[in-house]
N, C-alpha and C positions, 0 to 999 in steps of 0.2 A: 247105639242107632244101628239095626240090622240091619246087614246087606245083601239087596236084591241081587246080585254075579257076582261071582267071584274067578278071578283070571290068572292063570298061575304058566308062571312059561319059563321052559328048559328053553338059556340064553347064550346063545357061542356066537362070539364077535367079530372071531379070524375072518379073515377077508375083504371083501366091500361092503359094503353097506347094500348098494344090489343082490350079492352073491345069496343063490341058494343054498341053506346045509341042511344035509343030515340029524344033524344034532338041534336045530332048534326049533323047537316044539311049544305049540300052546294049546292050556286042559280050558275050561272051562262049567261054573256050576252055575245056574240058574233058580234060584228059589226052589232049592232046597235040592232042587232033583243030581243025583249022582256025576260023578265028573263026565265029561267028553272032548273026546282029542277034535278042536278047531282042528278043518279047511282050510291052506293059505288060499287067500279072496281070488285069486287067479285062473284063470280057465288054464287047465291040464296041467298045470305045474303042484307038485308032490309033496315038495318041501318050502317051506316060510323063507323071506330076508329080512336081512336087521326093518330097510326100513320098509315092512309089512307091518311088519310085530310094531313099528312106532305109530304107523299112521293107523290099525284095530286098535290099542288103549288110546290112543288121542278123542277116534271116536265115541268108547264103552266113553271115557272122563268127563265131555264133551254132551251126554245120556242123558236123559231123564231118568232111566238108575243111580237108587245108592251101586255103590263100585267099590271091590276092592285089588291092588294088581298083586303079586307077588313076583318079584323077579328068584331066579336062579341064577344068577352069574356067577360063580364060581373065582367070585376075582381075588387076587391072590400078589402079594408082592413078587417081585422075580425073583428067581433062583440065588442071583448074585449077590440081592439081600440079606440074605439066606449065612451064605457061604461066612460077610466079610468077619473077621475077628477085631474085637475097639479095645 
């Protein structure tokens, strides 16, 4: 199946879900066009919040377009886990 829409998210989970974060970015391609940075849906706001990203993804999934969403979450274990000796 070919996807009509590709969404890529550079994710930052710092602070509260409503906090606006500079490191939280959304990019999108549609129908083979090059990627574009997607502006937050909130008028006058420069940065996305995690809540807005979740709502954006939910709307995309519920649309009639075939969509794939990739999230660069940078998930890792705590440093203390790596420093333990067995």
